[in-house]
N, C-alpha and C positions, 0 to 999 in steps of 0.2 A: 607768781604768775597764776591766774585763775585757771581752774581745771574743771572739766566735766567729770562726773562720777558715774560709772557703769558697774554696778555690783560693788566689788571690792577694789576695782581698778580705778586709778586716777588718770583720766584721759585729757591731755592738753587741748585747749581750744585752738581755733585757727591762728589767732595772734601768737599764742604760746608756741605752736609748732613753727611758725614763721621766724620768730625770734630765736628759738633753739637751733633752727637750721642755719641761720646766719652766724650765731655764736659758735657752733661746732665747726664751722668752716674757717673761722678766723686763723687758726694755725697754718692752714693751707694758703690763705690769703697772704699771710706774711711771707711765705715762701715764693709766692707769685709776684710780689712787688718788684724785686730787682729784675726779674725776668721781663715784666712789662715795660719797665723803664729802659732796659737795654734794647728791647724791640723798637721802641719809639726812636731812640738815638741811632740805632743801626739803620732804620728805614730812611731817615732823612739824610744821613751821611752817605747812603748808597744812591741818592738821587730821587727818592720818592718825595712828593710834595707833602706839606703838613696835612692838607685836607685828604690826600690820598692815604696817608698813614692812619689818620683818624677813621676814615671810611673802612679801611681794611680791618681795624680792630672792632669797629661797631657792627659791621655787616658780615664779616667772616667769623670773627671771634673764635680763633683756634690757634693758640700760641705757636706750637711747633710748625704747623702748616704755614703760618704767616712768616716765620723766619725763613722757611724753605722757599716760599714764594718770592720774597724780596731778593734772596740770593740768586734765584733763577732769572728774575727780571734784570738784575745787575749784569748777568752773563749774556743777556740778549736772547734768552730762550723764547720761543713762540708762546703766545697766549694759550693755545690749546694744550701744550705740554705742561705749562704751569698749572692749569686747571686739573689736568689728569693726575699730576704728581700730588697735588694737595688733596685730591679726592682719595687717592690710594692711602696717603698718610692718615687720613681721617676715617678709614674703614673700621677702625677699632670701635668707633662710636656706634656702629651697627650692632656690635656685640653687647655694648652697654645697653642699647635700646632693647635688644632681645631679652636681656636679663631683667630689665625693669618692666617690660611689657605686661607680664602676668599681674603685676600689682597696679598698673595704671590703665588697663584696658577699659575700665568703667568710666573713665573721665571723658568729657566732651572735647571736641576739637579746639575750642577756645582755650583749653588748658594744654592739650597735647602739643599744639603747634609751638607756643612760646617755650614750653618746658623742653621740647625737642631741640629747639634752637640753642637754648642755654645749657645743654648737656655738655659737661666737660669732665675731665678725669677727676678733678677735685670734688665736684658736685656729685658725681656718681659714687665716689668712695664714701661720702657721708650719707647720701640718700639711700643707698642699698642697705646700709647697716640699720637705718631707721625702718625701712620696709620689712626687713626680716625679723625685727624685734617682735616680742610675743604679744604686746598689747593690741587691742582692736580699734585703735583710733581711726576715725574716718577722715582725718584731716592731714594725713601724712604727706599729701601733695603740697600742702602749705609749707611743710618743713623743706621739701625739695625747692620750692619757690624762694624761701629765705636764703638758702645756700646759693642758689643760682644768681639771685640779684646781688648778693654780697660779692660774688666772684666777678660778675659782669661790670658792676660799678667800679670795683677796684682796677680791673684791667683797663677800662677807659681812662681813668684818672692817671694811672701809671704810664699809659701811652703818651698822654699829653705832657707829663713831667719829662719823659724821655725825649720828646720832640724838642722841648726847650733846652734840655741838657745837651742834646746833639748839636744844636746851633751855637750854644754858648761855650761848651767845653770841648777842647780838642782831645781826640783819642778816648772819649768817654766809653765808647763801645768795646774798647780793648781792656777794660778793667777786670773782666772775668766775672762780673756779678751774676751772669746767667748760670753759674755753678749752683746757685741757691735752688734753682728749679730742679736740678738733678737730685739734690737732697730731698726736695719735696716729693718727687716721684717715688723715691725709695721709701719715704715715710708713708706714702699712700699704699704701696704694694705690700710691704712687710706684714701688716696686720692680717692680710688675707691668706698668708701662707700658713695654713693650719693643719695640713695633712701632706702625705707623701706625693700625691699627684700634683698638688699645687707647687710644692718645693721643686719637683723635677721639671715642671713647666717653666718656672721662673729661671732655674739654672740653665735649661736648654735654650730658652729665648735669650737670656743675657749673654751666654757664650756665643750664640750664633750672631747676635747683633754686633759683638766686638769683632768676630772673624769676618763679617760681611760689611764692615764699616766703609770699605772703599768702593762698594757697589754704587754705580751712578744713581742719581736722583733719589737717594735714600731708600732705594728698594730693599736694602738689607734689613730695614725695620720690618717690612712685610714678610720677608723670608723668615726672620726670627719669630714673628708672631705665629706663622703657620707651623714651624717646627716646634715651638713651645706648646701650642695647643695639641699637636699630634703626640708629643711626648707625654703630656699630662693624660691624654685619653688612653694611651697604651698602658700606662701604669694603673690608671683607674680600672681598666678592663682586666688587668692581671690581678689586682688586689680583690676586686669584688667577689669572684668565685671562691677565693680562699676564705673571705669573711663569712660567706654563706655556709661553708662546710664546717665551720667551727661549732 
């Protein structure tokens, strides 16, 4: 891959960043494949039309929120509550955006709008690692773009495959393939647990999520997020003064 040279550093060009972003996202893409297929199958078997399912994946593009939305629709919940619930579930993306904001604030709106739409857990996981790396590449947003497009195209294709499978195969959605996405999220999270505050945050959030799993409309996830963040901040505030006094 051709690279620009600045001093002693080899800086990838735009194409190199784009390709590297897509390549580094491939392991996460593999984990998302069964999740996307199961979504397509579940959506059509619960009564959503093929075009409605495709539209949900292409315009909403939020796996967990899409699953929750079709479940609520199947229960006959009002449109307003469906929108509110999916909004709450996706509030974690505001935290992702805040984390990336310092690195992307120089970009024009023609970049920020599509990159904001394509922000997912997987793309954030690989993009933030690229942004915090030591080199001074001015093209890191192309890395983000490569990751985002790889995930988006994969999700659309898997949705279509799931739609076909849902029509052709009985009980396809009950095979439990969505378990692969749980493993993927674990793979995303573990590399970020590098200190005590992060470990306590993960343990507190995970424990709370299990204990609050019966809370209606998946609000237990938001409760877990709040408690996890609070626990991590408490430990951080407790550790920091001790580190200064050493």
